[in-house]
N, CA, C, O and the ligand as a Tripos MOL2 file, in Angstrom:
@<TRIPOS>MOLECULE
protein
  265   263    67     0     0
PROTEIN
NO_CHARGES

@<TRIPOS>ATOM
      1 N         100.0470  201.1780  103.1130 N.3       1 MET1
      2 CA         99.8300  201.4920  104.5260 C.3       1 MET1
      3 C         101.1860  201.6970  105.1680 C.2       1 MET1
      4 O         102.0950  200.8830  105.0020 O.2       1 MET1
      5 N         101.3140  202.7690  105.8870 N.am      2 ALA2
      6 CA        102.5700  203.0740  106.5630 C.3       2 ALA2
      7 C         102.7820  202.1040  107.7160 C.2       2 ALA2
      8 O         101.8460  201.7420  108.4280 O.2       2 ALA2
      9 N         103.9990  201.7060  107.8780 N.am      3 VAL3
     10 CA        104.3240  200.7910  108.9740 C.3       3 VAL3
     11 C         104.8550  201.6030  110.1440 C.2       3 VAL3
     12 O         105.8530  202.3140  110.0250 O.2       3 VAL3
     13 N         104.1820  201.4860  111.2540 N.am      4 ARG4
     14 CA        104.6340  202.1750  112.4530 C.3       4 ARG4
     15 C         105.3460  201.1780  113.3450 C.2       4 ARG4
     16 O         105.0200  199.9910  113.3680 O.2       4 ARG4
     17 N         106.3000  201.6740  114.0600 N.am      5 VAL5
     18 CA        106.9760  200.8190  115.0300 C.3       5 VAL5
     19 C         106.1640  200.8370  116.3120 C.2       5 VAL5
     20 O         106.0520  201.8670  116.9770 O.2       5 VAL5
     21 N         105.6010  199.6870  116.6490 N.am      6 ILE6
     22 CA        104.8030  199.5950  117.8660 C.3       6 ILE6
     23 C         105.3040  198.4110  118.6660 C.2       6 ILE6
     24 O         105.9950  197.5380  118.1410 O.2       6 ILE6
     25 N         104.9600  198.3870  119.9090 N.am      7 GLY7
     26 CA        105.3940  197.3050  120.7800 C.3       7 GLY7
     27 C         104.7790  195.9750  120.3680 C.2       7 GLY7
     28 O         103.7270  195.9300  119.7290 O.2       7 GLY7
     29 N         105.4460  194.9060  120.7410 N.am      8 LEU8
     30 CA        104.9740  193.5710  120.3740 C.3       8 LEU8
     31 C         103.5780  193.3210  120.9310 C.2       8 LEU8
     32 O         102.7110  192.8050  120.2250 O.2       8 LEU8
     33 N         103.3580  193.6790  122.1740 N.am      9 GLY9
     34 CA        102.0620  193.4310  122.7860 C.3       9 GLY9
     35 C         100.9420  194.1530  122.0730 C.2       9 GLY9
     36 O          99.8800  193.5760  121.8360 O.2       9 GLY9
     37 N         101.1670  195.4150  121.7260 N.am     10 SER10
     38 CA        100.0970  196.1540  121.0570 C.3      10 SER10
     39 C          99.9160  195.6770  119.6260 C.2      10 SER10
     40 O          98.8110  195.7510  119.0890 O.2      10 SER10
     41 N         100.9780  195.1900  119.0000 N.am     11 ALA11
     42 CA        100.8350  194.6340  117.6470 C.3      11 ALA11
     43 C          99.9520  193.3990  117.6750 C.2      11 ALA11
     44 O          99.0910  193.2240  116.8120 O.2      11 ALA11
     45 N         100.1640  192.5520  118.6550 N.am     12 ILE12
     46 CA         99.3490  191.3420  118.7940 C.3      12 ILE12
     47 C          97.8960  191.7200  119.0670 C.2      12 ILE12
     48 O          96.9740  191.1830  118.4520 O.2      12 ILE12
     49 N          97.7110  192.6330  119.9790 N.am     13 THR13
     50 CA         96.3540  193.0660  120.3150 C.3      13 THR13
     51 C          95.6610  193.6390  119.0910 C.2      13 THR13
     52 O          94.5080  193.3080  118.8160 O.2      13 THR13
     53 N          96.3550  194.4930  118.3580 N.am     14 ALA14
     54 CA         95.7770  195.0940  117.1610 C.3      14 ALA14
     55 C          95.4570  194.0190  116.1330 C.2      14 ALA14
     56 O          94.3860  194.0380  115.5260 O.2      14 ALA14
     57 N          96.3700  193.0900  115.9350 N.am     15 ALA15
     58 CA         96.1670  192.0310  114.9430 C.3      15 ALA15
     59 C          94.9700  191.1730  115.3260 C.2      15 ALA15
     60 O          94.1630  190.8090  114.4710 O.2      15 ALA15
     61 N          94.8520  190.8510  116.6110 N.am     16 GLU16
     62 CA         93.7590  189.9760  117.0220 C.3      16 GLU16
     63 C          92.4230  190.6830  116.9690 C.2      16 GLU16
     64 O          91.4130  190.0760  116.6130 O.2      16 GLU16
     65 N          92.4030  191.9630  117.3180 N.am     17 SER17
     66 CA         91.1140  192.6490  117.2430 C.3      17 SER17
     67 C          90.7110  192.8800  115.7940 C.2      17 SER17
     68 O          89.5240  192.8540  115.4710 O.2      17 SER17
     69 N          91.6790  193.1050  114.9210 N.am     18 LEU18
     70 CA         91.3590  193.2500  113.5000 C.3      18 LEU18
     71 C          90.8320  191.9400  112.9320 C.2      18 LEU18
     72 O          89.8350  191.9200  112.2110 O.2      18 LEU18
     73 N          91.5150  190.8420  113.2670 N.am     19 ALA19
     74 CA         91.1050  189.5430  112.7320 C.3      19 ALA19
     75 C          89.7180  189.1640  113.2230 C.2      19 ALA19
     76 O          88.9830  188.4560  112.5340 O.2      19 ALA19
     77 N          89.3570  189.6370  114.4230 N.am     20 ALA20
     78 CA         88.0650  189.2820  114.9930 C.3      20 ALA20
     79 C          86.9100  190.0000  114.2930 C.2      20 ALA20
     80 O          85.7950  189.4790  114.2550 O.2      20 ALA20
     81 N          87.1580  191.1690  113.7500 N.am     21 ILE21
     82 CA         86.0600  191.9230  113.1420 C.3      21 ILE21
     83 C          86.0520  191.8570  111.6250 C.2      21 ILE21
     84 O          84.9930  191.9650  111.0070 O.2      21 ILE21
     85 N          87.2240  191.6810  111.0150 N.am     22 HIS22
     86 CA         87.2890  191.5880  109.5490 C.3      22 HIS22
     87 C          87.0350  190.1430  109.1430 C.2      22 HIS22
     88 O          87.9590  189.3960  108.8220 O.2      22 HIS22
     89 N          85.7690  189.7720  109.1660 N.am     23 VAL23
     90 CA         85.3830  188.3930  108.8780 C.3      23 VAL23
     91 C          84.6490  188.3350  107.5360 C.2      23 VAL23
     92 O          84.1490  189.3430  107.0380 O.2      23 VAL23
     93 N          84.5990  187.1400  106.9710 N.am     24 VAL24
     94 CA         83.9940  186.9880  105.6570 C.3      24 VAL24
     95 C          82.4680  186.9730  105.7590 C.2      24 VAL24
     96 O          81.9090  186.3630  106.6700 O.2      24 VAL24
     97 N          81.7950  187.6480  104.8160 N.am     25 ALA25
     98 CA         80.3360  187.6390  104.7520 C.3      25 ALA25
     99 C          79.8880  186.6080  103.7170 C.2      25 ALA25
    100 O          80.7100  185.9670  103.0620 O.2      25 ALA25
    101 N          78.5530  186.4620  103.5830 N.am     26 GLU26
    102 CA         77.9940  185.4000  102.7250 C.3      26 GLU26
    103 C          78.4890  185.4990  101.2800 C.2      26 GLU26
    104 O          78.7290  184.4850  100.6240 O.2      26 GLU26
    105 N          78.6360  186.7270  100.7990 N.am     27 ASP27
    106 CA         78.9990  186.8800   99.3920 C.3      27 ASP27
    107 C          80.4940  187.0190   99.1700 C.2      27 ASP27
    108 O          80.9290  187.3440   98.0650 O.2      27 ASP27
    109 N          81.2890  186.7740  100.2130 N.am     28 GLY28
    110 CA         82.7310  186.7940  100.0330 C.3      28 GLY28
    111 C          83.3870  188.1250  100.3400 C.2      28 GLY28
    112 O          84.6030  188.2720  100.2170 O.2      28 GLY28
    113 N          82.5670  189.1090  100.7460 N.am     29 ARG29
    114 CA         83.1630  190.3940  101.0830 C.3      29 ARG29
    115 C          83.6390  190.3840  102.5290 C.2      29 ARG29
    116 O          83.3320  189.4730  103.2990 O.2      29 ARG29
    117 N          84.4050  191.4290  102.8820 N.am     30 CYS30
    118 CA         84.7550  191.6300  104.2800 C.3      30 CYS30
    119 C          83.5780  192.3320  104.9470 C.2      30 CYS30
    120 O          83.2180  193.4440  104.5620 O.2      30 CYS30
    121 N          82.9790  191.6900  105.9420 N.am     31 ALA31
    122 CA         81.7840  192.2230  106.5970 C.3      31 ALA31
    123 C          82.0670  193.5610  107.2690 C.2      31 ALA31
    124 O          81.2450  194.4730  107.1850 O.2      31 ALA31
    125 N          83.2070  193.6970  107.9300 N.am     32 TRP32
    126 CA         83.5150  194.9170  108.6630 C.3      32 TRP32
    127 C          83.7610  196.0880  107.7210 C.2      32 TRP32
    128 O          83.2410  197.1820  107.9430 O.2      32 TRP32
    129 N          84.5480  195.8700  106.6720 N.am     33 CYS33
    130 CA         84.8440  196.9650  105.7490 C.3      33 CYS33
    131 C          83.5570  197.4780  105.1090 C.2      33 CYS33
    132 O          83.4070  198.6760  104.8690 O.2      33 CYS33
    133 N          82.6440  196.5720  104.8400 N.am     34 TRP34
    134 CA         81.3730  196.9710  104.2310 C.3      34 TRP34
    135 C          80.5060  197.7240  105.2310 C.2      34 TRP34
    136 O          80.0080  198.8090  104.9300 O.2      34 TRP34
    137 N          80.3220  197.1510  106.4220 N.am     35 ASP35
    138 CA         79.4550  197.7700  107.4240 C.3      35 ASP35
    139 C          80.0180  199.1010  107.8960 C.2      35 ASP35
    140 O          79.2750  200.0670  108.0670 O.2      35 ASP35
    141 N          81.3010  199.1550  108.1030 N.am     36 GLU36
    142 CA         81.8940  200.3160  108.7400 C.3      36 GLU36
    143 C          82.2560  201.4030  107.7340 C.2      36 GLU36
    144 O          82.0910  202.5900  108.0160 O.2      36 GLU36
    145 N          82.7430  201.0070  106.5750 N.am     37 PHE37
    146 CA         83.2590  201.9930  105.6150 C.3      37 PHE37
    147 C          82.4680  202.0340  104.3210 C.2      37 PHE37
    148 O          82.6710  202.9280  103.4990 O.2      37 PHE37
    149 N          81.5710  201.0810  104.1300 N.am     38 GLY38
    150 CA         80.8170  201.0310  102.8960 C.3      38 GLY38
    151 C          81.6560  200.6420  101.6970 C.2      38 GLY38
    152 O          81.3400  200.9920  100.5600 O.2      38 GLY38
    153 N          82.7300  199.9130  101.9640 N.am     39 ILE39
    154 CA         83.6240  199.4950  100.8870 C.3      39 ILE39
    155 C          83.4710  197.9950  100.6790 C.2      39 ILE39
    156 O          83.6380  197.2100  101.6120 O.2      39 ILE39
    157 N          83.1500  197.6010   99.4430 N.am     40 TRP40
    158 CA         83.0600  196.1750   99.1480 C.3      40 TRP40
    159 C          84.4730  195.6870   98.8720 C.2      40 TRP40
    160 O          85.0890  196.0510   97.8710 O.2      40 TRP40
    161 N          84.9680  194.8650   99.7670 N.am     41 THR41
    162 CA         86.3330  194.3650   99.6510 C.3      41 THR41
    163 C          86.3040  192.8490   99.7160 C.2      41 THR41
    164 O          85.7030  192.2830  100.6290 O.2      41 THR41
    165 N          86.9400  192.1850   98.7670 N.am     42 PRO42
    166 CA         86.9900  190.7230   98.8710 C.3      42 PRO42
    167 C          87.7510  190.3070  100.1230 C.2      42 PRO42
    168 O          88.7920  190.8760  100.4510 O.2      42 PRO42
    169 N          87.2190  189.3110  100.8110 N.am     43 HIS43
    170 CA         87.8630  188.8140  102.0130 C.3      43 HIS43
    171 C          88.9570  187.8170  101.6320 C.2      43 HIS43
    172 O          88.7170  187.0160  100.7290 O.2      43 HIS43
    173 N          90.1370  187.8030  102.2490 N.am     44 PRO44
    174 CA         90.5550  188.7270  103.3020 C.3      44 PRO44
    175 C          90.9670  190.0890  102.7420 C.2      44 PRO44
    176 O          91.6970  190.1780  101.7550 O.2      44 PRO44
    177 N          90.4870  191.1350  103.3890 N.am     45 CYS45
    178 CA         90.8450  192.4870  102.9960 C.3      45 CYS45
    179 C          92.2820  192.7820  103.4360 C.2      45 CYS45
    180 O          92.9210  191.9490  104.0790 O.2      45 CYS45
    181 N          92.7760  193.9450  103.0950 N.am     46 THR46
    182 CA         94.1820  194.2280  103.4180 C.3      46 THR46
    183 C          94.4060  194.2710  104.9250 C.2      46 THR46
    184 O          95.4590  193.8630  105.4130 O.2      46 THR46
    185 N          93.4140  194.7640  105.6570 N.am     47 ALA47
    186 CA         93.5570  194.8000  107.1190 C.3      47 ALA47
    187 C          93.6680  193.3810  107.6730 C.2      47 ALA47
    188 O          94.5000  193.1000  108.5360 O.2      47 ALA47
    189 N          92.8090  192.4880  107.1580 N.am     48 ARG48
    190 CA         92.8350  191.1140  107.6300 C.3      48 ARG48
    191 C          94.1190  190.4090  107.2040 C.2      48 ARG48
    192 O          94.6840  189.6150  107.9550 O.2      48 ARG48
    193 N          94.5740  190.7130  105.9820 N.am     49 GLN49
    194 CA         95.8340  190.1190  105.5200 C.3      49 GLN49
    195 C          96.9780  190.5380  106.4250 C.2      49 GLN49
    196 O          97.8330  189.7250  106.7790 O.2      49 GLN49
    197 N          96.9900  191.8260  106.8010 N.am     50 TRP50
    198 CA         98.0430  192.3000  107.6920 C.3      50 TRP50
    199 C          97.9670  191.5820  109.0270 C.2      50 TRP50
    200 O          98.9810  191.1440  109.5710 O.2      50 TRP50
    201 N          96.7470  191.4670  109.5490 N.am     51 ALA51
    202 CA         96.5700  190.8400  110.8550 C.3      51 ALA51
    203 C          97.0380  189.3940  110.8310 C.2      51 ALA51
    204 O          97.7240  188.9410  111.7470 O.2      51 ALA51
    205 N          96.6620  188.6690  109.7770 N.am     52 ASP52
    206 CA         97.0670  187.2690  109.6800 C.3      52 ASP52
    207 C          98.5830  187.1570  109.5690 C.2      52 ASP52
    208 O          99.2010  186.2820  110.1750 O.2      52 ASP52
    209 N          99.1710  188.0610  108.7790 N.am     53 ARG53
    210 CA        100.6140  188.0200  108.5770 C.3      53 ARG53
    211 C         101.3480  188.3930  109.8670 C.2      53 ARG53
    212 O         102.3620  187.7910  110.2200 O.2      53 ARG53
    213 N         100.8200  189.3830  110.5500 N.am     54 ALA54
    214 CA        101.4500  189.8100  111.8010 C.3      54 ALA54
    215 C         101.4120  188.6840  112.8220 C.2      54 ALA54
    216 O         102.4040  188.4030  113.4940 O.2      54 ALA54
    217 N         100.2560  188.0460  112.9280 N.am     55 ARG55
    218 CA        100.1480  186.9550  113.9000 C.3      55 ARG55
    219 C         101.0680  185.8020  113.5310 C.2      55 ARG55
    220 O         101.7270  185.2260  114.3970 O.2      55 ARG55
    221 N         101.1150  185.4650  112.2480 N.am     56 ALA56
    222 CA        101.9640  184.3650  111.8030 C.3      56 ALA56
    223 C         103.4340  184.7050  112.0400 C.2      56 ALA56
    224 O         104.2160  183.8460  112.4470 O.2      56 ALA56
    225 N         103.8040  185.9470  111.7870 N.am     57 THR57
    226 CA        105.1940  186.3550  111.9780 C.3      57 THR57
    227 C         105.5790  186.2860  113.4390 C.2      57 THR57
    228 O         106.6730  185.8360  113.7780 O.2      57 THR57
    229 N         104.6890  186.7280  114.2980 N.am     58 VAL58
    230 CA        104.9850  186.6890  115.7310 C.3      58 VAL58
    231 C         105.1160  185.2490  116.2000 C.2      58 VAL58
    232 O         106.0020  184.9270  116.9910 O.2      58 VAL58
    233 N         104.2330  184.3830  115.7120 N.am     59 GLU59
    234 CA        104.3120  182.9810  116.1280 C.3      59 GLU59
    235 C         105.6080  182.3450  115.6590 C.2      59 GLU59
    236 O         106.1930  181.5120  116.3520 O.2      59 GLU59
    237 N         106.0510  182.7470  114.4760 N.am     60 ARG60
    238 CA        107.2290  182.1240  113.8870 C.3      60 ARG60
    239 C         108.5170  182.6940  114.4740 C.2      60 ARG60
    240 O         109.4640  181.9520  114.7340 O.2      60 ARG60
    241 N         108.5530  183.9740  114.6760 N.am     61 THR61
    242 CA        109.8110  184.6310  115.0200 C.3      61 THR61
    243 C         109.8010  185.3120  116.3720 C.2      61 THR61
    244 O         110.8590  185.6600  116.8970 O.2      61 THR61
    245 N         108.6150  185.5080  116.9500 N.am     62 GLY62
    246 CA        108.5380  186.2420  118.1950 C.3      62 GLY62
    247 C         108.6890  187.7440  117.9930 C.2      62 GLY62
    248 O         108.8110  188.4980  118.9590 O.2      62 GLY62
    249 N         108.6810  188.1800  116.7250 N.am     63 ARG63
    250 CA        108.8300  189.6080  116.4560 C.3      63 ARG63
    251 C         107.6940  190.0850  115.5730 C.2      63 ARG63
    252 O         107.2270  189.3640  114.6910 O.2      63 ARG63
    253 N         107.2590  191.3040  115.8190 N.am     64 ALA64
    254 CA        106.1890  191.8870  115.0230 C.3      64 ALA64
    255 C         106.7840  192.9510  114.1130 C.2      64 ALA64
    256 O         106.6650  194.1460  114.3870 O.2      64 ALA64
    257 N         107.4140  192.5270  113.0520 N.am     65 ASP65
    258 CA        108.1030  193.5080  112.2020 C.3      65 ASP65
    259 C         107.5570  193.5250  110.7880 C.2      65 ASP65
    260 O         108.2610  193.9070  109.8540 O.2      65 ASP65
    261 N         106.3000  193.1100  110.6210 N.am     66 THR66
    262 CA        105.7110  193.1320  109.2860 C.3      66 THR66
    263 C         105.3060  194.5470  108.9290 C.2      66 THR66
    264 O         104.7860  194.7840  107.8390 O.2      66 THR66
    265 ZN         88.0930  194.2790  106.2760 Zn       67 ZN67
@<TRIPOS>BOND
     1     1     2 1
     2     2     3 1
     3     3     4 2
     4     3     5 am
     5     5     6 1
     6     6     7 1
     7     7     8 2
     8     7     9 am
     9     9    10 1
    10    10    11 1
    11    11    12 2
    12    11    13 am
    13    13    14 1
    14    14    15 1
    15    15    16 2
    16    15    17 am
    17    17    18 1
    18    18    19 1
    19    19    20 2
    20    19    21 am
    21    21    22 1
    22    22    23 1
    23    23    24 2
    24    23    25 am
    25    25    26 1
    26    26    27 1
    27    27    28 2
    28    27    29 am
    29    29    30 1
    30    30    31 1
    31    31    32 2
    32    31    33 am
    33    33    34 1
    34    34    35 1
    35    35    36 2
    36    35    37 am
    37    37    38 1
    38    38    39 1
    39    39    40 2
    40    39    41 am
    41    41    42 1
    42    42    43 1
    43    43    44 2
    44    43    45 am
    45    45    46 1
    46    46    47 1
    47    47    48 2
    48    47    49 am
    49    49    50 1
    50    50    51 1
    51    51    52 2
    52    51    53 am
    53    53    54 1
    54    54    55 1
    55    55    56 2
    56    55    57 am
    57    57    58 1
    58    58    59 1
    59    59    60 2
    60    59    61 am
    61    61    62 1
    62    62    63 1
    63    63    64 2
    64    63    65 am
    65    65    66 1
    66    66    67 1
    67    67    68 2
    68    67    69 am
    69    69    70 1
    70    70    71 1
    71    71    72 2
    72    71    73 am
    73    73    74 1
    74    74    75 1
    75    75    76 2
    76    75    77 am
    77    77    78 1
    78    78    79 1
    79    79    80 2
    80    79    81 am
    81    81    82 1
    82    82    83 1
    83    83    84 2
    84    83    85 am
    85    85    86 1
    86    86    87 1
    87    87    88 2
    88    87    89 am
    89    89    90 1
    90    90    91 1
    91    91    92 2
    92    91    93 am
    93    93    94 1
    94    94    95 1
    95    95    96 2
    96    95    97 am
    97    97    98 1
    98    98    99 1
    99    99   100 2
   100    99   101 am
   101   101   102 1
   102   102   103 1
   103   103   104 2
   104   103   105 am
   105   105   106 1
   106   106   107 1
   107   107   108 2
   108   107   109 am
   109   109   110 1
   110   110   111 1
   111   111   112 2
   112   111   113 am
   113   113   114 1
   114   114   115 1
   115   115   116 2
   116   115   117 am
   117   117   118 1
   118   118   119 1
   119   119   120 2
   120   119   121 am
   121   121   122 1
   122   122   123 1
   123   123   124 2
   124   123   125 am
   125   125   126 1
   126   126   127 1
   127   127   128 2
   128   127   129 am
   129   129   130 1
   130   130   131 1
   131   131   132 2
   132   131   133 am
   133   133   134 1
   134   134   135 1
   135   135   136 2
   136   135   137 am
   137   137   138 1
   138   138   139 1
   139   139   140 2
   140   139   141 am
   141   141   142 1
   142   142   143 1
   143   143   144 2
   144   143   145 am
   145   145   146 1
   146   146   147 1
   147   147   148 2
   148   147   149 am
   149   149   150 1
   150   150   151 1
   151   151   152 2
   152   151   153 am
   153   153   154 1
   154   154   155 1
   155   155   156 2
   156   155   157 am
   157   157   158 1
   158   158   159 1
   159   159   160 2
   160   159   161 am
   161   161   162 1
   162   162   163 1
   163   163   164 2
   164   163   165 am
   165   165   166 1
   166   166   167 1
   167   167   168 2
   168   167   169 am
   169   169   170 1
   170   170   171 1
   171   171   172 2
   172   171   173 am
   173   173   174 1
   174   174   175 1
   175   175   176 2
   176   175   177 am
   177   177   178 1
   178   178   179 1
   179   179   180 2
   180   179   181 am
   181   181   182 1
   182   182   183 1
   183   183   184 2
   184   183   185 am
   185   185   186 1
   186   186   187 1
   187   187   188 2
   188   187   189 am
   189   189   190 1
   190   190   191 1
   191   191   192 2
   192   191   193 am
   193   193   194 1
   194   194   195 1
   195   195   196 2
   196   195   197 am
   197   197   198 1
   198   198   199 1
   199   199   200 2
   200   199   201 am
   201   201   202 1
   202   202   203 1
   203   203   204 2
   204   203   205 am
   205   205   206 1
   206   206   207 1
   207   207   208 2
   208   207   209 am
   209   209   210 1
   210   210   211 1
   211   211   212 2
   212   211   213 am
   213   213   214 1
   214   214   215 1
   215   215   216 2
   216   215   217 am
   217   217   218 1
   218   218   219 1
   219   219   220 2
   220   219   221 am
   221   221   222 1
   222   222   223 1
   223   223   224 2
   224   223   225 am
   225   225   226 1
   226   226   227 1
   227   227   228 2
   228   227   229 am
   229   229   230 1
   230   230   231 1
   231   231   232 2
   232   231   233 am
   233   233   234 1
   234   234   235 1
   235   235   236 2
   236   235   237 am
   237   237   238 1
   238   238   239 1
   239   239   240 2
   240   239   241 am
   241   241   242 1
   242   242   243 1
   243   243   244 2
   244   243   245 am
   245   245   246 1
   246   246   247 1
   247   247   248 2
   248   247   249 am
   249   249   250 1
   250   250   251 1
   251   251   252 2
   252   251   253 am
   253   253   254 1
   254   254   255 1
   255   255   256 2
   256   255   257 am
   257   257   258 1
   258   258   259 1
   259   259   260 2
   260   259   261 am
   261   261   262 1
   262   262   263 1
   263   263   264 2
@<TRIPOS>SUBSTRUCTURE
     1 MET1         2 RESIDUE 1 A MET
     2 ALA2         6 RESIDUE 1 A ALA
     3 VAL3        10 RESIDUE 1 A VAL
     4 ARG4        14 RESIDUE 1 A ARG
     5 VAL5        18 RESIDUE 1 A VAL
     6 ILE6        22 RESIDUE 1 A ILE
     7 GLY7        26 RESIDUE 1 A GLY
     8 LEU8        30 RESIDUE 1 A LEU
     9 GLY9        34 RESIDUE 1 A GLY
    10 SER10       38 RESIDUE 1 A SER
    11 ALA11       42 RESIDUE 1 A ALA
    12 ILE12       46 RESIDUE 1 A ILE
    13 THR13       50 RESIDUE 1 A THR
    14 ALA14       54 RESIDUE 1 A ALA
    15 ALA15       58 RESIDUE 1 A ALA
    16 GLU16       62 RESIDUE 1 A GLU
    17 SER17       66 RESIDUE 1 A SER
    18 LEU18       70 RESIDUE 1 A LEU
    19 ALA19       74 RESIDUE 1 A ALA
    20 ALA20       78 RESIDUE 1 A ALA
    21 ILE21       82 RESIDUE 1 A ILE
    22 HIS22       86 RESIDUE 1 A HIS
    23 VAL23       90 RESIDUE 1 A VAL
    24 VAL24       94 RESIDUE 1 A VAL
    25 ALA25       98 RESIDUE 1 A ALA
    26 GLU26      102 RESIDUE 1 A GLU
    27 ASP27      106 RESIDUE 1 A ASP
    28 GLY28      110 RESIDUE 1 A GLY
    29 ARG29      114 RESIDUE 1 A ARG
    30 CYS30      118 RESIDUE 1 A CYS
    31 ALA31      122 RESIDUE 1 A ALA
    32 TRP32      126 RESIDUE 1 A TRP
    33 CYS33      130 RESIDUE 1 A CYS
    34 TRP34      134 RESIDUE 1 A TRP
    35 ASP35      138 RESIDUE 1 A ASP
    36 GLU36      142 RESIDUE 1 A GLU
    37 PHE37      146 RESIDUE 1 A PHE
    38 GLY38      150 RESIDUE 1 A GLY
    39 ILE39      154 RESIDUE 1 A ILE
    40 TRP40      158 RESIDUE 1 A TRP
    41 THR41      162 RESIDUE 1 A THR
    42 PRO42      166 RESIDUE 1 A PRO
    43 HIS43      170 RESIDUE 1 A HIS
    44 PRO44      174 RESIDUE 1 A PRO
    45 CYS45      178 RESIDUE 1 A CYS
    46 THR46      182 RESIDUE 1 A THR
    47 ALA47      186 RESIDUE 1 A ALA
    48 ARG48      190 RESIDUE 1 A ARG
    49 GLN49      194 RESIDUE 1 A GLN
    50 TRP50      198 RESIDUE 1 A TRP
    51 ALA51      202 RESIDUE 1 A ALA
    52 ASP52      206 RESIDUE 1 A ASP
    53 ARG53      210 RESIDUE 1 A ARG
    54 ALA54      214 RESIDUE 1 A ALA
    55 ARG55      218 RESIDUE 1 A ARG
    56 ALA56      222 RESIDUE 1 A ALA
    57 THR57      226 RESIDUE 1 A THR
    58 VAL58      230 RESIDUE 1 A VAL
    59 GLU59      234 RESIDUE 1 A GLU
    60 ARG60      238 RESIDUE 1 A ARG
    61 THR61      242 RESIDUE 1 A THR
    62 GLY62      246 RESIDUE 1 A GLY
    63 ARG63      250 RESIDUE 1 A ARG
    64 ALA64      254 RESIDUE 1 A ALA
    65 ASP65      258 RESIDUE 1 A ASP
    66 THR66      262 RESIDUE 1 A THR
    67 ZN67       265 GROUP 0 **** ****
């Protein structure tokens, strides 16, 4: 996935909205990736991993440079 330079505020917003929808389903898949794209992806999917990492990085460093 290409990394774009975006503002800190929009990175947080994007990370939080991604984390809110990419949730685990009963069988361990990502519910959103399956419903929206028809892709069976083990949770956490790459989008969720990015979101978690972005949020953790911002909390730790105050910068969204993942
Ligand atoms: Zn997902």
